[in-house]
C-alpha positions in Angstrom: 5.5 65.1 119.8 6.3 63.1 116.7 6.0 59.7 115.1 8.7 57.2 114.2 7.8 54.5 111.7 9.8 51.2 111.7 9.5 49.4 108.3 10.0 45.8 107.5 13.7 45.5 106.8 15.2 44.3 103.5 17.1 41.2 104.4 18.5 40.7 100.9 18.6 37.8 98.5 15.5 38.9 96.6 13.1 38.4 99.6 9.9 40.4 99.0 8.2 39.7 102.3 8.7 38.2 105.7 6.5 36.5 108.2 5.7 37.9 111.6 6.6 35.1 114.1 6.5 37.1 117.4 5.5 40.4 118.8 7.3 41.4 122.0 5.2 44.6 122.5 1.6 45.7 122.1 -0.1 49.0 121.4 0.4 51.3 124.4 3.7 49.7 125.6 6.7 51.9 126.2 9.8 51.0 124.3 13.4 52.0 124.7 16.3 52.3 122.2 17.7 48.9 121.2 14.8 47.0 122.8 13.7 44.0 120.6 10.1 44.6 119.6 9.4 41.9 117.0 10.8 38.8 115.3 10.3 38.0 111.6 11.3 35.0 109.5 12.4 34.6 106.0 13.2 31.1 104.7 14.5 29.5 107.9 16.3 32.4 109.5 14.7 34.4 112.3 15.6 38.0 112.6 15.0 40.2 115.6 14.0 43.8 115.0 15.0 46.4 117.6 13.6 49.9 118.2 16.0 52.7 117.3 14.2 55.2 119.5 12.4 55.6 122.9 8.7 56.1 122.8 5.2 54.6 123.0 3.9 52.0 120.6 0.8 53.3 118.9 0.2 50.8 116.1 1.3 47.3 114.9 1.1 46.1 111.3 -0.5 42.7 111.8 -0.8 39.5 113.8 1.6 36.6 114.2 1.6 34.6 111.0 0.9 37.5 108.7 3.3 38.2 105.9 4.5 41.8 105.6 6.1 43.2 102.5 9.6 44.5 102.7 9.7 48.3 103.4 6.0 48.3 104.4 5.3 50.0 107.8 5.7 47.5 110.7 5.4 49.6 113.9 4.5 53.2 114.7 6.1 54.7 117.8 5.1 58.0 119.4 8.1 60.1 120.3 8.9 63.6 121.4 8.0 65.9 124.3 5.0 64.0 125.6 7.1 60.9 126.2 10.3 62.4 127.4 10.8 66.0 126.4 12.8 65.8 123.1 12.1 67.0 119.6 10.1 64.7 117.3 12.1 62.0 115.5 11.5 62.0 111.7 10.6 58.9 109.8 13.6 57.0 108.5 14.1 54.3 105.8 14.4 50.7 106.7 16.0 50.3 110.1 19.0 48.1 110.7 18.3 44.5 111.5 19.5 42.8 114.6 20.0 39.1 114.3 20.1 36.9 117.4 23.6 36.7 118.7 24.9 39.6 116.5 26.1 43.0 117.7 23.6 45.8 118.3 22.8 48.4 115.5 24.3 51.8 115.8 22.1 54.1 117.9 20.2 57.0 116.4 20.0 60.5 117.7 19.8 60.9 121.5 16.3 59.9 122.8 14.5 60.2 126.1 14.5 57.6 128.8 11.3 55.6 128.9 10.3 53.0 131.5 11.6 49.6 130.3 9.2 46.9 129.4 8.9 44.0 131.7 9.2 41.4 128.9 12.2 39.1 129.5 14.8 39.0 126.7 15.0 35.7 124.8 15.3 34.5 121.2 12.1 33.2 119.6 13.2 29.6 119.7 13.9 30.0 123.5 10.4 31.5 124.0 8.9 28.6 122.1 10.7 26.1 124.3 9.6 27.9 127.4 5.9 27.8 126.2 6.2 24.0 125.5 7.5 23.4 129.1 5.0 25.7 130.7 7.7 28.0 132.1 7.2 31.7 132.9 10.3 33.4 131.6 10.0 36.1 134.3 10.9 33.4 136.8 14.1 32.3 135.0 17.5 33.7 135.8 19.2 34.9 132.6 22.9 34.1 132.0 23.1 35.1 128.3 24.7 38.2 126.9 22.9 41.5 127.6 20.5 39.7 130.0 19.1 37.2 127.4 17.6 34.0 128.7 19.1 30.9 127.1 17.7 27.4 126.6 20.2 26.2 129.2 18.7 28.7 131.7 15.2 27.1 131.3 16.6 23.6 131.6 18.3 24.6 134.8 15.1 26.1 136.1 13.3 22.9 135.4 16.0 20.8 137.1 15.4 22.9 140.3 11.8 21.6 140.4 10.2 25.0 140.1 8.2 24.2 137.0 4.4 24.3 137.5 2.9 21.1 138.7 0.5 19.2 136.5 -2.9 18.4 138.0 -4.2 14.9 137.7 -7.1 14.7 135.2 -8.8 11.6 136.6 -11.3 9.7 134.4 -13.5 12.7 133.5 -14.5 13.2 129.9 -12.7 15.9 128.0 -14.4 17.9 125.3 -12.2 20.9 124.8 -10.5 21.6 121.5 -7.7 23.9 120.6 -6.9 25.5 117.2 -3.3 26.3 116.6 -2.3 28.6 113.8 0.6 27.2 111.7 3.2 30.0 111.7 6.9 30.6 111.6 9.2 27.7 111.2 6.4 25.2 111.4 4.8 26.8 108.3 8.1 26.8 106.5 8.5 23.1 107.2 5.0 22.4 106.0 5.6 24.4 102.8 8.9 22.7 102.1 7.5 19.2 102.7 4.6 19.9 100.4 6.9 21.1 97.7 9.2 18.1 98.0 6.4 15.5 98.0 4.3 17.1 95.3 7.2 17.7 92.8 9.7 14.9 93.5 9.0 11.2 92.7 10.8 9.5 95.5 12.4 6.1 95.4 13.4 4.8 98.9 16.1 2.1 99.2 16.8 0.3 102.5 19.9 -1.6 103.3 21.2 -3.3 106.4 24.7 -2.3 107.5 26.9 -4.1 110.0 28.2 -1.2 112.2 30.2 -3.4 114.6 33.6 -2.3 113.2 32.7 1.4 113.2 31.4 1.2 116.8 34.6 -0.5 117.9 36.8 2.1 116.2 34.6 4.9 117.5 35.0 3.6 121.1 38.8 3.5 120.7 39.0 7.0 119.3 36.7 8.4 122.0 38.7 6.7 124.7 41.9 8.5 123.5 40.5 11.9 123.0 43.0 14.7 122.8 42.4 18.2 124.1 39.7 20.2 122.1 38.6 17.2 120.1 34.9 16.4 120.2 33.4 13.1 121.1 32.5 11.2 118.0 29.1 9.9 117.0 28.5 7.7 114.0 27.6 10.8 111.9 31.1 12.0 111.2 32.0 8.6 109.9 28.9 8.6 107.6 29.9 12.1 106.4 33.4 11.0 105.4 31.9 7.9 103.8 29.5 10.1 101.8 32.5 12.1 100.5 34.2 8.9 99.3 31.1 7.5 97.7 30.2 10.8 96.0 33.6 11.0 94.4 32.7 7.7 92.6 29.1 8.6 91.9 28.7 12.4 91.7 25.2 12.3 90.3 23.8 12.1 93.9 25.5 15.3 95.0 23.4 17.6 92.9 20.3 19.8 92.7 17.6 19.8 90.1 15.9 22.9 88.8 12.8 21.2 87.5 11.4 24.5 86.1 14.5 25.1 83.9 15.2 21.4 83.4 18.8 21.8 84.7 20.8 19.5 86.9 23.7 21.1 88.8 26.4 18.7 90.0 28.8 20.0 92.7 32.4 19.1 93.3 32.0 20.6 96.8 30.1 18.4 99.3 27.9 20.6 101.5 26.1 18.2 103.8 22.8 19.2 105.5 22.3 17.7 108.9 18.5 17.6 109.8 18.4 18.9 113.3 15.4 19.0 115.7 15.1 22.3 117.6 12.5 23.7 120.0 10.9 25.5 117.2 10.9 22.6 114.7 13.2 20.9 112.1 16.1 22.9 110.6 18.9 21.8 108.3 22.2 23.4 109.2 24.9 22.8 106.6 28.4 21.5 107.1 30.2 23.1 104.1 33.0 21.5 102.2 33.0 18.2 104.0 35.4 17.0 101.3 38.0 19.3 102.9 37.4 18.2 106.5 38.8 15.3 108.4 36.6 13.3 110.8 37.3 15.6 113.8 36.6 18.7 111.8 33.3 17.3 110.6 32.3 16.5 114.2 33.4 19.9 115.5 31.5 21.8 112.8 28.4 19.6 113.1 28.3 20.2 116.8 28.7 23.9 116.4 25.9 24.2 113.9 23.6 22.0 115.9 24.1 24.2 118.9 23.5 27.4 116.9 20.3 25.9 115.4 18.9 24.8 118.7 19.5 28.2 120.3 17.9 30.0 117.4 21.2 31.8 116.5 21.9 30.0 113.2 22.3 32.4 110.3 20.6 32.2 106.9 23.9 31.1 105.3 24.3 28.3 107.9 20.8 27.0 107.0 21.0 26.9 103.2 23.2 25.7 100.3 23.3 22.0 101.1 24.0 19.5 98.2 22.9 16.3 100.0 21.3 15.8 103.4 21.6 13.3 106.3 18.5 12.6 108.4 19.0 10.8 111.8 16.8 10.4 114.8 19.4 8.6 116.8 18.0 6.1 119.3 14.5 7.0 118.0 15.5 6.1 114.4 13.3 3.0 114.3 14.0 0.1 111.9 13.0 1.8 108.6 12.1 5.3 107.6 11.1 7.0 104.3 13.0 10.4 104.5 11.7 13.2 102.3 14.2 14.8 100.0 15.3 18.4 100.8 14.2 20.1 97.6 15.9 20.9 95.2 18.5 18.2 96.2 18.2 14.7 94.6 19.2 12.5 97.6 18.8 12.1 101.3 20.4 9.5 103.6 18.3 8.3 106.5 20.0 6.8 109.5 18.1 4.3 111.6 19.0 3.1 115.1 21.7 0.6 115.9 20.6 -2.6 117.5 22.5 -5.8 118.4 21.1 -8.7 116.2 22.3 -12.2 115.3 24.1 -12.3 112.0 25.2 -15.4 110.0 28.9 -15.4 109.3 28.9 -18.6 107.2 29.3 -21.1 110.0 27.3 -19.7 113.0 25.2 -16.8 114.2 27.1 -14.0 115.9 25.9 -10.9 117.7 26.5 -7.9 115.6 25.6 -4.2 115.8 23.3 -3.7 112.9 21.8 -0.5 111.5 19.6 0.2 108.4 20.2 3.1 106.0 16.9 4.3 104.6 17.8 6.6 101.7 15.5 8.4 99.2 16.4 9.6 95.7 14.8 11.7 93.0 13.7 9.1 90.6 13.7 11.6 87.7 17.5 11.9 88.1 18.7 8.8 89.9 17.7 5.3 88.6 17.1 2.5 91.0 20.3 0.7 90.0 22.4 3.8 90.7 20.6 4.4 94.0 21.3 0.8 95.1 24.9 1.0 93.9 25.5 4.2 95.9 24.1 2.8 99.1 26.0 -0.4 98.7 29.2 1.6 98.4 28.3 3.4 101.7 27.7 0.0 103.3 31.2 -1.2 102.2 32.9 1.9 103.6 31.0 1.7 106.9 31.6 -2.1 107.3 35.3 -1.6 106.6 35.9 1.8 108.2 39.7 1.8 107.4 38.7 2.6 103.8 37.2 5.9 105.0 40.7 7.1 106.0 42.5 6.0 102.9 43.2 8.9 100.6 42.5 8.7 96.9 
């Protein structure tokens, strides 16, 4: 009989610790080789940690929400004759990390067969979605690779009407309370928002944009879709308009290191797209938008959004943006005050499109109107420059042919 110690893996990029966001086992549970036993988070990337051996869990390092130092013991597993009849497995350095959607790590020395755990296989974001919907994952048919349950599997389960029914509460008084520990992505969001609002003096500028021409062009382009081309929303048009406007006013495509007092301006336009996921808000990044046409922008944006919502987005796909777009679609409201994605200096907020009367000089005409609510770091971007940038976006969107003119 022996003991195998799994340590918190070193995920690189100078990360000294990671947060426990999910335990998939408890003390006394049997585990098998390659079985995912925990999920940890660094920055906004969630990493699944598999067991390299068969055995029995004897000890866990902490509770969900705790921060564990890199290379510190994470899990202790009893191995050897008493759990299958092989020789003890010695302690090894940091195990390989298995990210959701990636290939499995190379197996270690042969190990005994242990009864598999009954816990269904699913990414942390999928488990979070299931908890929100009140779905028992054991009742869901998995269609993902290696028996993993996908978000689509849960949605299909709900469509079948097998979700638990909700009892009517009547008019009785309710006195129960619930305390929810802020962990994982939700804690990362809270920390990021606190950093942004406490260190960046925001100036928010709102302008009304006539989107009628863009909507007409979008309808024509979507009606004539060629094979493998994605259906266009307004965001790819805005992305291309951003590229054009930034070429004329590069100060907004920058980051500000306020500790060092250094502004870094970028020729590359890496656009972060704020995306709501079952686990919370993430910002996948469409890199080099300046080198993508409108179809390529749409394709990459759709791919990244799907990866983020399924919990499979990598650390690189969730970092490195130089400017961010925030859109709530039909829920966008009339005006918003978006918070800058630190250390960037600008964020473009997209509000909903609504048909409103507009005066054309002689009469009122129905037009599809939308507000852009954009925030800027007032230490770097003056009010005049912020207004000029948004006005240029307005011109490009109201005359969308300009978006497609090179130079």
